[in-house]
Structure formats: structure tokens, C-alpha cells
N, C-alpha and C positions, 0 to 999 in steps of 0.2 A: 437631584436625578438619582434614580435607583439603578445601580450597576447590575447588569445581567451576568450571572455566572454561567460559564460554559460547562457543558457536560464533558466527561473524559473523551468521548468520541469527537466532540467539537474541538477540543484542545488539540487532539492529534491531527485532525483535518486542517485546522488553521496553521499548524506548524509545517505540515507537509507542503501546503500551498507556497510557502517561502522557498522551497527547493526547486520550484519550477521557473524556467526562464522563458521570456517572450520568444515565441516561435517553436517551442517544443512540441513534438508529437507524443501524446501521452495515452497510455491505456490504463484505465482505472478498473480495479476488480470490483466485484459486487459487494454490497454492504457498506461498511465504513468509508472506503475510498470514494464513493459517489458523493460524499459531503464536501469534498475538497474544492470543487468549482465555486462554492458559495464564499470562499475566502481568498480567491485570487485577487491580487492588486489590479486596479483599473488599467494600468499600463502593461499588464502581462496577458498576452493573448496566446492561448495554446490550442492545438487541434486535438480533439479527443477521438480516439479510434476505438470502435466497438468490435470485438473479435467475431461477432456474428455477421459482420459485413458492411460497416460504413465508417467513413470519416465525417467529422462535423457533428458529433453527438452534442445535442443542446437541450435546453430545458423544455419540458412539456408545455405546450400552448393549448389551452382549451381542453377538450376531451381527447384530442390526439387521434392518430390513426391506429386501428386495432392491430395492424401487422407491423407497426413500427415500435420495436422494443429494444432495450439494451441487452447486454450479454446475460443479465440475470433474469430476463423475461419481463422486466417492468416497463410500462409505457414510457416512451421518451420522445424527444423532438430532434429535429435536424436543422442546423443553421444554414443560411444562404451560402452557396458554394460547396456544400457537402456532397458526398458521392457514395453511391451504393455499389457493392461488388459481392461476388460469391465467396464462400468459405475458402476456396483454394487461393484466391487472391489475398484474402485477409491474412491467412497464415503465411503466405509468401512475404508479406510486409513484416510480420512478426519474426519469422525464422531468418529472414534476410537481413536482420539488423537495422531496420528502418524505424523502429520505435525508440525514441530518446529515453523515455522513462516509463516504467511500469510500477504501479502501486497496488500491492496485494495485501489482503488480511493474513493473519498468521495464527496458528495454534501453538506452535513452538518454533523458536529460532535458537540455534546453539552457537557456541563460541568458535565453531569452524565455519560459520556462515551458511550452515545447512538450514533448509526451511521445510517445515511440515505444516500444510495448511488445507489439506483436502479431505481428510477423513479421520474419524475416531472409530477404531475397531468395534464392531457390534452395533453401530448406528447406521441407519440407511442414508446413503449419499448418492447423488446422481452421477458422480464420476469426477475425475480430476479436471475436466474441461480443458481450457487453453492454458492453465497455469504452468504446466510443465514446459510449454513452448515459450511463454513469456519470460520465465526466469532465466532461460538461456539465450533468448533472442534479443531482449531489450538491452540497450546500452547501460542502463542503470536500474537497479531494482530496490525499491523502498518497501519495507514491511510496516504496515500500519496496524497496530494492535494494542489492546490494553495490557498493562504491565504484568498483571496476574490473572489467573482464571477466576471464575465465579466462586471457586472454593478457596481462593487466596494463594494457590500454588503458582510459583514463578513460571513464566512462559519464555523467559530468556534463560536457557538451561545449558548445562555442560555438554550434554549430548541428547539430541532428539530421540524420544522413545516412540513417537508416532510415525507412521509411514511417511517417507520423505517425498516432497514435491521436486526438490532439486538439491544437489550437493554443491557447496561453496558458491552460492549464487547471490547471497544477500550483500548489498552495499551499505544500506542505511536502515536502522530500526528507529521508529518514532513511536513512543508511548505517551501516555498522559503525564508520566514522571520525567522522562529524559529522552535524549537523542544519542544514539550510538553509531559510530562508523566502524565498518569492517576494514581492517588494514592488513598489511603483510605481517605486522607484529601481533595481530589478533584484534579482539574487540576493544574499542576505545570509547569511553564515555566523553562526549564532547560538549554536552549542554544539559543543564537542568531546566525543566519547565518552571515557570514562575511560581514561587512559593514552595518549591520542593527542595529539601535538603539532601546532601550527599549520603547521609546515614540511612535515610529511608530507601534510597535506590540500592544501596548495598544489601540491606535486609531483604529486599524483594527480588533480588537477582541471584540466581544460582550460578550462572556462568562466571568464569574469571574474566576480569577486564582491567585495562589500564585506564588511568584518569588523566584527562587534559590538565596540564599544570595550572591553567588559568582558573580551574575550579577548586584548587586547593588553597 
């Protein structure tokens, strides 16, 4: 049997799927986070909320409906029992603390738990969208991102240089190399991805962090 190697994004998505509990209400950001449902265990059933106005986000079946899209504007489906509502209701759920888990992509996260994920100065962007609401409204915020930029620069940094989405909002960071938790004592490396050594993570991380003793 030929073993299929996962891409960095697939590694990240598969690991984040393990953070979800049966019954969770989850908001997935555009891009990488949308891969996560492919890796959910069979006994883990979550309700996906789309900030543009519905619960029960599901896989696309057939050609789909032209007006049924996810928050990123991509064609989507809705599961039996799903519900539609307007943006006012959608953001009432988010701002009211009714989302158990939000998973967002990231451009930078720093050792204070600050997140920058919505713009690079000088580049055209559509706007912050609902990210600023999700990072303060969700009960738990996970950042899903590759460990370094395309240029090889660390994305887990001492202090974010890009415009912030939110301050002190990140709970967990998952990359293709490692998993970090944000604690009262600061950033803690809690897990290495399979085949990754501690020295590699140290070399590719600018931020200061503590190490779970189990990894030493």
C-alpha cells in the first residue's frame, strides 16, 4: 500500500479536527479552516455556523443553489435541520457568546496572543469581515496557519507588525510543525507534529515560549 502524504494545510486541518467535541457550534474561517470537516471523527457531530446567515453548513451536493454560499462566497450546501437568518441574527449569535469554537487563518500571532489576519499594507483587501467579532465573541479561538511565510519568515512572532484583528484573543495555534497553547504564563509548546523535532520549531519561531516537560 502506498502511503499518502498530507500537505501542510491538511496536517493542520486534521490536527484541529481533534480539538472539536461532539455538539460544538463552530465557525470556520475561509481558506484552510474549511478543510477541517474532512477530518472529523465519525462520532463527532458539530454544527457549522456561517457568518453570512445560516446554521448547518454542509457539503455541496450537485451544482448547488447559486444563492447558497459560505462566508467566503464559495458554493456550499446545508444539512437537514439547518436554518437561515439575517446578518443581525448571525452576529447576535457571535457577539452573544453562542459560538463554541472559531477557527481562523493567521498572518501573524505574537507571544501576547494578539492576532493579525486581515490585511497586508499596500495590498487590496475586501475588509476585516466578521473576524474582529469572532475573536472576541467565540468561547475558544484557534489559529490555523503555516509556521512560516512563503519567504520563510516566522509567523509566530514577538510582536505583530501587521494591523491587528484582536488583542489577547488567541487560545490555540496549530501549524504543520506544532501546537501551542496561550496561557497566563505565556505561549507554551504542547505538541510536536509527527516527524518534527524540537530544534526545528525553535529555529522557525521568533516568539519566546515555554515547553511542555513531556517534550523534553
